[in-house]
C-alpha positions in Angstrom: 0.0 0.0 0.0 1.0 3.6 -0.5 -0.3 7.1 -0.6 -1.1 8.7 -3.9 -1.0 12.3 -4.9 -4.3 14.1 -4.7 -4.9 16.1 -7.8 -5.8 19.8 -7.3 -8.3 22.1 -9.0 -7.0 23.0 -12.4 -6.1 19.5 -13.3 -8.3 18.5 -16.3 -8.6 14.9 -14.9 -10.9 16.2 -12.2 -13.5 17.4 -14.7 -13.7 14.1 -16.6 -16.4 11.5 -16.2 -15.2 8.2 -14.8 -15.8 4.8 -16.4 -17.6 1.9 -14.9 -15.4 -0.7 -13.1 -15.8 -4.1 -14.8 -12.7 -5.9 -13.5 -12.7 -6.6 -9.8 -9.1 -7.8 -9.7 -5.9 -7.1 -7.7 -5.3 -3.9 -9.6 -8.6 -2.5 -8.2 -7.8 -3.8 -4.8 -4.5 -2.0 -4.8 -6.2 1.2 -5.9 -8.7 0.9 -3.1 -6.0 0.1 -0.5 -3.9 3.1 -1.7 -6.9 5.4 -1.7 -7.7 4.3 1.9 -4.1 5.2 3.0 -4.3 8.5 1.1 -7.7 9.3 2.7 -6.4 8.6 6.2 -3.2 10.5 5.6 -5.2 13.5 4.3 -7.7 13.4 7.2 -10.6 13.6 4.8 -14.2 12.2 4.8 -14.1 10.9 1.3 -11.9 10.3 -1.8 -12.8 9.4 -5.3 -10.5 7.7 -7.8 -10.4 10.7 -10.2 -8.8 12.7 -7.3 -5.8 10.3 -7.5 -5.8 10.4 -11.3 -7.8 7.2 -12.0 -10.9 7.6 -14.1 -12.9 4.7 -12.7 -16.1 4.7 -10.7 -14.6 4.0 -7.3 -14.8 6.1 -4.1 -14.3 5.9 -0.4 -16.6 7.5 2.2 -16.1 7.7 5.9 -19.3 6.8 7.8 -19.2 8.8 11.0 -22.5 7.7 12.4 -21.4 4.7 14.3 -19.3 4.3 17.5 -16.2 4.1 15.3 -15.6 5.7 11.9 -15.9 3.1 9.1 -14.5 3.6 5.6 -17.0 2.4 3.0 -15.7 1.3 -0.4 -18.1 2.1 -3.2 -17.6 0.7 -6.7 -20.0 1.9 -9.5 -22.1 3.8 -6.9 -25.5 5.4 -7.6 -27.9 7.2 -5.3 -31.2 5.3 -5.6 -33.2 7.2 -3.1 -32.9 10.5 -1.2 -35.0 12.7 1.0 -34.8 15.9 3.1 -32.4 18.8 2.6 -29.4 19.9 4.5 -27.4 23.0 3.8 -23.9 23.5 5.1 -20.2 24.0 4.5 -18.3 21.7 2.3 -14.6 21.5 1.4 -12.6 19.2 -0.8 -9.2 17.7 -0.7 -8.7 18.7 -4.3 -9.5 22.4 -3.5 -7.6 23.0 -0.2 -8.5 26.0 1.9 -11.8 26.7 0.0 -15.2 26.1 1.6 -18.7 26.7 0.2 -22.3 26.4 1.3 -23.9 23.4 -0.5 -27.4 21.9 -0.4 -27.5 18.1 -0.3 -30.1 15.5 0.6 -30.4 14.8 4.4 -30.7 11.1 3.8 -29.6 8.9 0.9 -29.5 5.3 -0.1 -26.6 4.3 -2.3 -26.4 1.1 -4.4 -22.8 0.0 -5.2 -20.5 -2.9 -5.5 -17.8 -4.0 -3.2 -14.2 -4.8 -4.2 -15.3 -8.3 -5.3 -18.2 -7.2 -7.4 -20.9 -8.0 -4.9 -23.9 -5.5 -5.0 -25.0 -3.8 -1.8 -27.1 -0.9 -0.6 -26.0 1.5 2.1 -28.0 4.3 3.9 -26.4 7.5 5.0 -27.7 10.6 6.9 -26.2 13.9 7.7 -22.5 14.2 7.1 -22.4 10.7 5.6 -25.1 11.5 3.1 -23.3 14.7 2.2 -20.0 12.7 1.6 -21.8 10.1 -0.6 -23.2 12.9 -2.8 -19.9 14.7 -2.9 -17.9 11.7 -3.9 -20.4 10.5 -6.5 -20.2 14.1 -8.0 -16.5 13.6 -8.4 -17.1 10.5 -10.5 -19.2 12.6 -12.8 -16.5 15.3 -13.1 -18.3 17.8 -10.8 -16.4 19.6 -8.1 -18.3 21.0 -5.1 -17.6 24.6 -6.0 -19.8 24.2 -9.1 -22.8 23.3 -7.0 -22.1 25.6 -4.0 -24.6 28.3 -3.4 -21.7 30.5 -2.5 -18.0 30.3 -1.6 -17.2 31.3 1.9 -14.7 34.1 2.6 -11.6 33.0 4.6 -13.1 34.5 7.7 -16.4 32.7 7.3 -14.6 29.5 6.6 -12.5 29.8 9.7 -15.7 30.4 11.7 -17.5 27.4 10.2 -14.6 25.0 10.5 -13.7 25.9 14.1 -17.3 26.3 15.4 -19.3 23.8 13.5 -16.9 20.9 12.8 -17.1 21.1 9.0 -15.1 18.5 7.2 -13.2 18.1 4.0 -14.5 15.8 1.3 
């Protein structure tokens, strides 16, 4: 395992649509393991394969709703149900230091495959729902600043991140 470089805004790879994963092999497993290490090292809440330069439908999301944080591997994910609305600050490991106010569903159900190709569904609420949506946007070449209602000033971002516990991607 190893950490990979996280691409930053301005890299054209981030704006491209990812392709479906069809081979659930060791190469995919290595990518997922490297992404996990990269995510942990960057202290983020999610990471999509395009952020490390791989245009495949693969993403990781940290589920913070349990007693211990769990990293969920999502291959070929799709949101199949959502309800409610939440509005709050969002950041991204690919756009460091920038925060914006984004509306997302309060609750989502995602259908995906695991690293072996087995299908599953996973529910997420609050921050986990936000992370599911954010990472799936990455797979479609969409960065959060394109869906943000507004970008926060540095002073507003400092207030949000220190007072409200906002998280990166």
